[in-house]
C-alpha positions as CSV (number, residue, x, y, z in Angstrom):
1,M,-57.0,57.7,-94.2
2,T,-56.6,61.1,-92.6
3,S,-58.7,60.3,-89.6
4,T,-56.8,57.0,-89.1
5,V,-53.4,58.7,-89.0
6,A,-54.7,61.5,-86.8
7,Q,-55.9,58.9,-84.3
8,G,-52.5,57.2,-83.9
9,G,-51.5,55.9,-87.3
10,R,-53.1,52.4,-86.9
11,P,-56.3,51.1,-88.3
12,G,-59.0,51.0,-85.6
13,G,-57.9,54.2,-84.0
14,E,-55.5,52.7,-81.3
15,P,-53.8,55.5,-79.5
16,A,-50.0,55.9,-80.1
17,S,-49.4,56.0,-76.3
18,S,-50.1,52.2,-76.1
19,R,-47.2,51.5,-78.4
20,H,-44.8,53.5,-76.3
21,A,-45.5,51.2,-73.4
22,G,-43.7,48.5,-75.2
23,G,-46.6,46.9,-77.0
24,V,-47.3,44.7,-74.0
25,P,-50.6,45.1,-72.1
26,G,-50.0,45.8,-68.4
27,G,-47.1,48.2,-68.6
28,G,-44.0,47.7,-66.4
29,S,-45.2,44.6,-64.6
30,A,-45.8,42.8,-67.9
31,R,-42.4,43.8,-69.2
32,L,-40.8,42.5,-66.0
33,A,-42.7,39.2,-66.3
34,A,-41.6,38.9,-69.9
35,A,-38.0,39.6,-69.0
36,L,-38.0,36.9,-66.3
37,W,-39.6,34.5,-68.6
38,R,-36.9,34.9,-71.2
39,R,-34.0,34.8,-68.7
40,A,-34.0,31.7,-66.6
41,W,-30.8,32.8,-64.8
42,L,-32.5,36.0,-63.6
43,R,-35.4,34.0,-62.2
44,A,-32.9,31.7,-60.4
45,T,-30.9,34.6,-59.0
46,L,-34.0,36.4,-57.6
47,T,-35.2,33.1,-56.1
48,L,-32.0,32.1,-54.5
49,T,-30.6,35.4,-53.3
50,P,-32.7,35.7,-50.1
51,P,-31.9,32.2,-48.7
52,L,-28.2,32.5,-49.8
53,A,-27.9,35.9,-48.2
54,W,-29.4,34.4,-45.0
55,F,-27.0,31.5,-45.2
56,L,-24.0,33.8,-45.6
57,V,-25.0,36.1,-42.8
58,I,-26.1,33.5,-40.2
59,Y,-24.0,30.4,-40.9
60,L,-20.8,31.6,-42.4
61,A,-20.7,34.7,-40.2
62,S,-21.2,32.6,-37.1
63,L,-18.3,30.4,-38.2
64,V,-16.0,33.4,-38.6
65,V,-17.0,34.6,-35.1
66,M,-16.3,31.2,-33.7
67,L,-12.9,31.1,-35.3
68,V,-12.0,34.6,-33.9
69,T,-13.2,33.5,-30.5
70,A,-10.8,30.5,-30.6
71,F,-7.9,33.0,-30.5
72,W,-9.1,34.6,-27.3
73,S,-8.6,33.5,-23.7
74,V,-10.4,33.5,-20.3
75,N,-9.3,35.3,-17.3
76,P,-8.9,32.6,-14.6
77,F,-9.8,35.0,-11.8
78,T,-12.8,36.8,-13.2
79,N,-13.9,34.2,-15.8
80,T,-14.3,36.9,-18.4
81,L,-13.1,36.9,-22.0
82,V,-9.8,38.5,-22.7
83,H,-9.8,39.8,-26.3
84,T,-6.1,39.2,-26.8
85,W,-4.8,37.1,-29.6
86,T,-3.2,33.8,-28.5
87,L,-2.6,30.3,-29.8
88,S,-2.8,28.7,-26.3
89,N,-6.1,27.1,-27.1
90,F,-4.8,25.4,-30.2
91,R,-1.6,24.3,-28.4
92,Q,-3.8,22.7,-25.8
93,L,-5.5,20.6,-28.4
94,F,-2.2,18.8,-29.2
95,T,-1.7,17.6,-25.6
96,S,-2.1,13.8,-25.0
97,T,-5.5,14.2,-23.3
98,Y,-7.2,15.9,-26.2
99,L,-5.4,13.9,-28.9
100,I,-6.9,10.8,-27.3
101,I,-10.4,12.3,-27.3
102,I,-10.1,13.4,-31.0
103,G,-8.8,9.9,-31.9
104,R,-11.6,8.2,-30.0
105,T,-14.2,10.3,-31.7
106,V,-12.8,9.8,-35.2
107,G,-12.5,6.1,-34.6
108,M,-16.1,5.8,-33.4
109,A,-17.3,7.8,-36.5
110,A,-15.3,5.5,-38.8
111,L,-16.6,2.4,-37.0
112,V,-20.2,3.6,-37.2
113,T,-19.8,4.4,-40.9
114,V,-18.4,1.0,-41.8
115,T,-21.2,-0.7,-39.8
116,D,-23.9,1.3,-41.5
117,A,-22.4,0.6,-44.9
118,V,-22.3,-3.1,-44.3
119,L,-25.9,-3.1,-43.0
120,A,-27.3,-0.7,-45.6
121,F,-25.9,-2.3,-48.8
122,P,-27.9,-5.6,-48.8
123,F,-31.0,-3.7,-47.6
124,A,-30.7,-1.1,-50.3
125,Y,-29.9,-3.7,-52.9
126,Y,-33.1,-5.6,-52.2
127,M,-35.1,-2.4,-52.3
128,A,-33.6,-1.3,-55.6
129,R,-33.3,-4.5,-57.5
130,L,-35.6,-7.2,-56.1
131,A,-38.6,-5.7,-54.2
132,S,-41.9,-5.0,-55.9
133,N,-43.3,-1.5,-56.1
134,R,-45.5,-2.1,-53.1
135,G,-42.7,-3.8,-51.2
136,R,-40.4,-0.9,-52.0
137,Q,-42.9,1.6,-50.6
138,L,-43.3,-0.4,-47.4
139,L,-39.5,-0.7,-47.0
140,F,-39.0,3.0,-47.5
141,T,-41.7,3.7,-44.9
142,A,-39.8,1.3,-42.5
143,V,-36.5,3.2,-43.2
144,L,-37.9,6.7,-42.7
145,L,-40.4,6.0,-39.9
146,P,-37.8,6.2,-37.1
147,L,-36.9,9.7,-38.3
148,W,-40.4,10.9,-37.5
149,A,-39.7,10.1,-33.8
150,S,-37.8,12.4,-31.5
151,Y,-34.0,11.9,-31.4
152,I,-34.1,12.0,-27.6
153,A,-36.9,9.4,-27.4
154,R,-34.9,7.0,-29.6
155,V,-31.8,7.4,-27.4
156,Y,-33.7,6.8,-24.2
157,A,-35.4,3.8,-25.8
158,W,-31.9,2.3,-26.3
159,I,-30.9,3.2,-22.8
160,V,-33.8,1.1,-21.6
161,I,-32.7,-1.8,-23.8
162,L,-29.0,-1.7,-23.0
163,Q,-28.9,-0.8,-19.3
164,K,-28.5,-3.3,-16.4
165,G,-31.7,-5.3,-16.1
166,G,-33.0,-3.8,-19.3
167,T,-34.7,-5.5,-22.3
168,L,-31.5,-7.0,-23.7
169,S,-30.3,-8.4,-20.4
170,W,-33.8,-9.8,-19.7
171,S,-33.9,-11.5,-23.1
172,F,-30.5,-13.1,-22.6
173,Q,-31.5,-14.4,-19.2
174,K,-34.7,-16.0,-20.6
175,L,-32.6,-17.7,-23.3
176,G,-30.2,-19.0,-20.6
177,L,-27.3,-17.0,-21.8
178,G,-26.8,-15.0,-18.6
179,A,-27.2,-11.3,-17.8
180,V,-25.7,-8.7,-20.2
181,N,-24.8,-5.2,-19.2
182,I,-23.3,-3.0,-21.9
183,G,-25.1,0.2,-20.9
184,Y,-22.9,3.3,-20.6
185,T,-20.0,1.9,-22.6
186,N,-18.5,2.7,-25.9
187,T,-20.1,-0.5,-27.3
188,A,-23.5,0.9,-26.4
189,M,-22.7,4.2,-28.2
190,W,-21.6,2.2,-31.2
191,L,-24.9,0.4,-31.3
192,V,-27.0,3.6,-30.8
193,F,-25.1,5.6,-33.3
194,S,-25.3,2.8,-35.9
195,Y,-29.1,2.6,-35.4
196,I,-29.8,6.3,-35.5
197,W,-27.8,7.1,-38.6
198,L,-28.6,4.0,-40.6
199,P,-31.4,5.6,-42.7
200,F,-28.9,8.3,-43.8
201,M,-26.8,5.5,-45.4
202,I,-29.6,3.4,-46.9
203,V,-31.1,6.2,-49.0
204,P,-28.0,7.3,-50.9
205,V,-26.9,3.6,-51.5
206,Y,-30.4,2.8,-52.8
207,A,-30.2,5.8,-55.2
208,A,-26.8,4.6,-56.5
209,L,-28.0,1.0,-56.9
210,E,-31.2,2.0,-58.6
211,R,-29.3,3.9,-61.3
212,I,-27.2,0.9,-62.4
213,P,-28.6,-0.4,-65.7
214,D,-29.8,-3.9,-65.8
215,S,-27.8,-4.4,-69.0
216,L,-24.5,-4.2,-67.1
217,L,-25.6,-7.1,-64.8
218,E,-26.8,-9.1,-67.7
219,A,-23.6,-8.5,-69.6
220,S,-21.6,-9.7,-66.6
221,G,-23.6,-12.9,-66.4
222,D,-23.3,-13.5,-70.2
223,L,-19.5,-13.2,-69.8
224,G,-19.6,-16.0,-67.2
225,A,-19.2,-14.0,-64.0
226,H,-20.8,-15.5,-60.9
227,N,-22.9,-13.5,-58.5
228,W,-19.9,-12.7,-56.2
229,R,-17.8,-11.6,-59.2
230,T,-20.6,-9.4,-60.4
231,L,-21.0,-7.9,-56.9
232,R,-17.3,-7.3,-56.6
233,S,-16.5,-6.1,-60.1
234,V,-19.8,-4.3,-61.2
235,L,-22.1,-3.5,-58.3
236,L,-19.6,-2.3,-55.7
237,P,-17.6,0.0,-58.0
238,L,-20.8,1.6,-59.3
239,A,-22.4,1.9,-55.9
240,L,-19.3,3.3,-54.2
241,P,-20.3,7.0,-54.8
242,G,-23.6,6.2,-53.0
243,V,-21.8,4.6,-50.1
244,V,-19.4,7.5,-49.8
245,A,-22.3,9.9,-50.0
246,G,-24.0,8.1,-47.1
247,S,-20.7,8.1,-45.2
248,I,-20.7,11.9,-45.3
249,F,-23.8,11.9,-43.1
250,T,-22.9,9.0,-40.8
251,F,-19.3,10.2,-40.2
252,S,-20.1,13.9,-39.7
253,L,-23.1,13.3,-37.5
254,T,-21.2,11.0,-35.3
255,L,-18.2,13.3,-35.2
256,G,-20.2,16.3,-33.8
257,D,-22.9,14.6,-31.7
258,F,-22.8,15.2,-28.0
259,I,-26.2,13.9,-26.8
260,T,-25.5,10.2,-27.3
261,P,-22.1,10.3,-25.6
262,L,-23.6,12.2,-22.8
263,L,-26.6,10.0,-22.2
264,V,-25.4,6.6,-23.4
265,G,-21.7,6.7,-22.9
266,G,-21.7,7.9,-19.4
267,A,-19.2,10.1,-17.5
268,N,-16.1,8.4,-18.8
269,S,-16.9,8.6,-22.5
270,N,-15.4,11.8,-23.6
271,F,-15.9,12.7,-27.2
272,I,-15.4,16.0,-29.1
273,G,-19.1,16.9,-28.9
274,N,-19.6,16.5,-25.2
275,V,-16.2,18.0,-24.3
276,I,-17.3,21.1,-26.3
277,Y,-20.6,21.1,-24.4
278,S,-18.9,20.9,-21.0
279,N,-16.6,23.8,-21.8
280,L,-19.5,25.9,-22.9
281,G,-21.5,25.0,-19.8
282,T,-19.8,24.0,-16.5
283,A,-16.3,25.2,-17.4
284,G,-17.3,28.4,-19.1
285,N,-14.3,28.3,-21.4
286,L,-15.8,29.6,-24.6
287,P,-12.5,30.2,-26.5
288,F,-11.3,26.6,-25.9
289,A,-14.7,25.2,-26.9
290,A,-14.4,27.3,-30.1
291,A,-10.9,25.9,-30.8
292,L,-12.1,22.4,-30.3
293,A,-15.1,22.9,-32.6
294,V,-12.7,23.8,-35.4
295,V,-11.3,20.2,-35.3
296,P,-14.4,18.4,-36.7
297,I,-14.7,21.2,-39.3
298,V,-11.2,20.7,-40.5
299,I,-11.6,16.9,-40.5
300,M,-14.8,17.2,-42.6
301,V,-13.2,19.5,-45.1
302,F,-10.6,16.8,-45.9
303,Y,-13.3,14.2,-45.8
304,L,-15.5,16.1,-48.3
305,L,-12.6,16.6,-50.6
306,G,-11.9,12.9,-50.7
307,A,-15.7,12.2,-51.2
308,R,-15.7,14.6,-54.1
309,L,-12.9,12.7,-55.8
310,L,-14.9,9.5,-55.5
311,G,-18.0,11.1,-57.1
312,A,-20.1,11.0,-53.9
313,F,-21.9,14.3,-54.6
314,E,-23.5,12.8,-57.7
315,S,-25.5,10.4,-55.3
316,L,-26.7,13.1,-52.9
């Protein structure tokens, strides 16, 4: 007994210093691992802090700089920035020229969103409710495959299809319907936008339709509802959050795009995106470009608030 106590007070002669290390082999690193294991919130904090810090510094800080720049002006003689606070850039936005551009852009974004919703719903319904597992996989591949190609390549492919003497015009001539030339028009932009953003609508709608229990559809049929009544009263209300979630992508991406209006719309199709691009490039009016860039941000803030009320974020 005397020798046991002298060696640390534990049978087997374990030194007392090992107990002062917390009783956990490995010392400090082991205690840290144990603390992280017991506290899930601490693990999440350590994991998310670096990307969130990067987000705050790069993204939000750049938005603040852009907003500050919108209150500056450009010296018309030297073309240099004048760091004097002014509201002239925002007042210019309310002139008829730029109100028409903003209205045209919002109208195109809304039209593309409605078009994609109409096209995506039956496609997503078939994927979620009718297709076999193998068929669903093939359809998913078909939906996502265009996203693997370059955005520019897809836009130029549509230019070849829609331009004068292109694939569409050639096909119509072979069918005896006469030549068709809709290249470099707003109609062409509507077609291209609808095609490019369609996958971003299909996936959220599919996710919403897949979560609808079969029992609800069966109950609707048992109560005597026909297919159209079930679609109107059961499927559409429950799938609405998915449609709104998809519309966030289609609306916002159309609202800020400048490549498609520049390449497909031609010189006379002025949208918010390519007007910002021209003010950054040829005009060199950075403050006005920053002021105009605030417009889609404000529009999307209100759009996202409405989408949240409709439960769209649950389907993202």
